[in-house]
C-alpha positions in Angstrom: 21.8 78.9 170.1 23.3 76.6 172.7 21.7 75.7 176.1 19.3 78.6 175.6 22.1 81.0 175.1 23.0 82.7 171.9 26.6 82.0 170.8 28.2 85.3 169.8 31.5 85.3 168.1 33.8 87.7 169.8 36.4 89.5 167.7 39.8 88.0 167.7 41.9 90.5 169.7 45.0 89.5 167.6 43.2 90.0 164.3 44.3 92.9 162.1 42.3 96.1 161.9 41.6 95.7 158.2 39.8 99.0 157.9 43.1 100.7 158.1 44.9 98.4 155.7 42.5 98.2 152.7 44.9 98.9 149.7 44.2 101.6 147.2 43.3 100.5 143.8 46.3 99.5 141.8 48.5 98.5 144.8 50.0 95.0 145.0 50.1 92.9 148.1 51.5 89.6 149.0 49.7 86.4 150.0 50.1 87.5 153.7 48.2 90.7 152.9 51.3 92.9 153.1 52.0 95.5 150.4 55.0 94.7 148.2 57.4 97.5 148.5 60.4 98.0 146.2 62.9 100.7 146.0 62.6 103.2 143.1 66.1 103.7 141.6 66.7 107.0 139.9 69.0 105.5 137.3 66.3 103.1 136.2 63.8 105.9 135.9 66.3 107.9 133.8 67.0 104.9 131.6 63.3 104.2 130.9 62.8 107.9 130.1 65.7 107.7 127.6 63.9 104.8 126.0 60.5 106.4 125.9 59.5 109.7 127.3 57.0 109.2 130.2 58.1 105.6 130.9 60.1 106.8 133.9 56.9 108.2 135.3 55.2 104.8 134.8 58.0 103.2 136.7 57.5 105.7 139.5 53.8 104.8 139.7 52.5 107.9 137.9 50.9 106.1 134.9 48.6 108.9 133.8 51.3 111.5 134.2 53.6 109.3 132.0 50.9 109.1 129.3 50.5 112.9 129.3 54.2 113.4 129.1 54.4 111.0 126.2 51.5 112.6 124.3 53.2 115.9 124.9 56.4 114.7 123.2 54.3 113.6 120.2 52.6 116.9 120.0 55.9 118.8 120.4 57.3 116.9 117.5 54.5 118.0 115.2 54.7 121.6 116.5 58.5 121.7 116.0 58.1 120.6 112.4 55.8 123.5 111.7 58.0 126.0 113.6 61.0 124.9 111.5 59.1 125.7 108.3 57.5 129.0 109.3 60.2 130.6 111.5 63.0 132.3 109.5 66.5 130.8 109.6 68.5 130.6 111.9 65.7 131.3 114.4 64.0 128.1 113.4 66.9 126.1 114.7 65.5 126.8 118.2 62.6 124.5 117.2 65.1 121.7 116.9 66.2 122.2 120.5 62.6 122.0 121.9 62.6 118.2 121.9 66.0 118.0 123.7 64.9 120.6 126.3 61.6 118.7 126.9 63.5 115.4 127.3 65.9 116.9 129.8 63.0 118.2 131.8 61.1 114.9 131.9 64.4 113.0 132.7 65.0 115.2 135.7 61.4 114.9 136.9 61.5 111.1 136.8 64.9 111.1 138.5 63.9 113.3 141.4 60.5 111.5 141.8 62.4 108.2 142.1 64.7 109.6 144.7 61.7 111.0 146.7 59.9 107.7 146.7 63.0 105.7 147.6 62.3 102.4 149.4 58.7 103.3 150.4 57.1 102.7 147.0 54.3 100.1 146.8 54.3 98.3 143.4 51.4 98.9 141.1 50.0 96.2 138.7 51.7 97.8 135.7 55.2 97.8 137.4 56.2 94.7 135.5 59.2 94.3 133.1 57.0 92.9 130.4 54.7 96.0 130.6 57.8 98.3 130.1 58.9 96.2 127.2 55.4 96.3 125.6 55.3 100.1 126.0 58.7 100.5 124.4 57.8 98.3 121.4 54.5 100.2 121.0 56.3 103.5 121.0 59.2 102.5 118.7 57.3 100.4 116.2 53.8 101.9 116.1 53.7 105.5 117.3 57.1 106.7 116.2 56.8 105.4 112.6 53.4 107.0 112.4 54.7 110.4 113.6 57.7 110.1 111.2 55.3 109.3 108.3 53.3 112.5 109.1 56.2 114.8 109.6 58.8 113.6 107.2 56.6 112.8 104.2 54.2 115.7 104.7 55.9 118.6 106.6 59.7 118.6 106.8 62.3 116.0 106.1 66.1 116.0 106.9 68.6 114.8 104.3 72.3 114.4 104.1 73.8 115.4 100.7 76.6 113.1 99.5 77.5 114.8 96.2 79.3 117.9 94.8 76.8 118.6 92.0 75.3 121.5 93.9 78.5 123.3 94.8 78.9 126.1 95.9 75.3 126.3 97.2 75.4 122.9 99.0 78.5 121.1 100.1 79.2 117.4 100.1 78.2 116.2 103.6 75.7 119.1 104.3 72.7 118.1 106.3 69.7 120.0 105.0 66.0 120.5 105.7 63.4 120.1 103.0 59.9 121.6 103.0 57.7 118.7 101.9 54.5 120.7 102.5 54.9 123.5 100.1 54.3 121.7 96.8 51.0 120.2 98.1 49.6 123.7 97.7 51.8 125.2 94.9 54.0 124.3 92.0 57.8 124.5 91.9 59.2 127.9 90.8 62.2 128.7 88.8 65.5 128.6 90.9 63.9 126.4 93.6 66.3 123.8 94.9 64.3 120.6 94.9 64.7 117.0 96.1 63.2 114.4 93.7 63.2 110.7 93.0 65.9 109.8 90.5 63.9 108.7 87.4 66.2 105.8 86.6 66.1 104.4 90.2 63.4 105.9 92.4 64.9 104.5 95.6 67.6 107.2 95.2 67.0 110.9 95.8 68.6 113.8 93.8 68.9 117.5 94.6 69.0 120.0 91.8 67.8 123.5 90.9 64.7 124.1 88.8 65.8 126.0 85.6 63.0 125.4 83.1 59.2 125.3 83.6 56.5 123.4 81.8 56.0 124.6 78.2 59.3 126.5 78.0 62.0 125.8 75.5 65.4 125.3 76.9 68.7 125.2 75.1 72.4 125.2 76.1 75.1 126.5 73.8 78.7 126.6 74.9 77.6 126.3 78.5 75.2 129.2 78.3 71.6 128.4 79.2 68.8 129.9 77.1 65.1 129.9 78.0 62.7 130.7 75.1 65.7 132.1 73.3 66.8 134.4 76.1 70.1 134.0 77.9 69.7 133.2 81.6 72.0 135.0 84.0 73.1 132.4 86.6 75.3 133.8 89.4 75.0 130.6 91.4 76.6 128.5 88.7 80.3 127.3 88.7 82.1 125.5 85.9 84.8 123.1 87.0 86.0 122.3 83.5 84.7 118.8 82.8 85.8 117.3 79.5 83.2 118.0 76.8 84.4 114.8 75.0 83.1 112.7 77.9 79.8 114.5 78.4 79.0 116.7 75.3 75.4 117.3 76.4 76.7 119.2 79.5 78.0 122.0 77.2 75.5 121.8 74.4 71.9 120.6 74.7 68.6 121.0 73.0 66.6 122.9 72.1 63.9 121.0 74.1 60.3 122.0 74.9 59.6 120.9 78.4 56.5 118.7 78.6 53.4 119.8 80.6 53.7 119.1 84.4 57.5 118.6 84.1 60.5 120.6 85.1 64.0 120.9 83.8 66.6 120.7 86.6 70.4 121.2 86.7 73.1 121.2 89.3 74.9 124.5 90.2 78.2 122.7 89.7 77.3 122.6 86.0 80.2 120.5 84.7 79.9 117.8 87.4 76.2 117.3 87.6 74.1 114.5 86.2 70.7 116.2 85.7 67.9 116.8 83.1 70.6 117.1 80.4 71.2 113.4 80.8 67.9 111.9 82.1 65.4 114.5 80.9 62.8 116.7 82.6 61.4 115.6 86.0 57.7 115.0 86.4 55.9 117.1 89.0 54.8 113.9 90.9 58.4 112.9 91.4 59.4 116.2 93.2 59.3 115.7 97.0 60.0 119.1 98.3 62.0 122.3 98.4 65.4 122.5 100.3 65.4 125.6 102.5 68.2 125.3 105.1 71.5 123.8 106.1 71.1 122.7 109.7 74.5 121.0 110.0 77.4 121.8 107.6 79.6 119.6 105.5 83.3 120.2 105.2 85.7 121.8 102.8 89.1 120.1 102.7 88.2 118.4 106.0 87.4 121.7 107.7 83.9 122.2 109.2 82.4 125.5 108.1 80.5 126.4 111.3 79.1 129.6 109.8 76.9 127.5 107.5 74.8 126.3 110.4 71.3 127.8 109.7 72.3 128.9 106.2 69.3 129.6 104.0 69.3 127.7 100.7 68.4 129.9 97.7 
């Protein structure tokens, strides 16, 4: 009130119309009140997607979408593991392609979205380099190991064979899939090809065929295997002619009664296999799973045998 008159502040005609410039939640703006705009580059979105599925969407300002895409990739990994087990070979190889197809789709979506937004994109609070780094580390060192622990130790595990003891069934260099779920609900059966911890060094894994079951008596005479006194017909076995003087137990062994909860295993390449004839029966607790398929073949005399892709192991 001045001189009997009320002093009324008139609006500054040069002031901004703030009602039209209130930023949405999550937008960044400079000290002057302007939005910070930065071009979205498709190659960056693609690179981030390559590092972690969904991170390209975060870069493009679609945080929630990125989270859902990432969770989708985790769920797809678990689904693919079960499909590999329960679909018959070679149809189950399609499950291995699901992850690749899903990645290509997310990669293209992030690339196209970055192109669409171009230079008009307003930065969000999470568009920070350190945020991207934290998300990569969280995925690589927390989530991925957890998913691998679930799938590889409980459902299906991939191995590369670096031995000839299972010829001709499994070649040196074969990449195989092992069912690590089956023996959680049942016991190994005769002729199952199993992966187990080597009893003399449990950091190593061996692959052999189950020949003798708990309580049975096994004997080998002149390379012929007998179970409870009955000769076993073994069409899968080859004899490469190893010297009996070096390893006499390979040609003549036993008789031995297999202890309870243990299994007698041998390689198909009988003369070139270190197995239960040398280190004894394998305890049930040391058997990890049953080999069921070759998903990528080894070589014979340097030649890749493509027809072995998807070969069932039996």
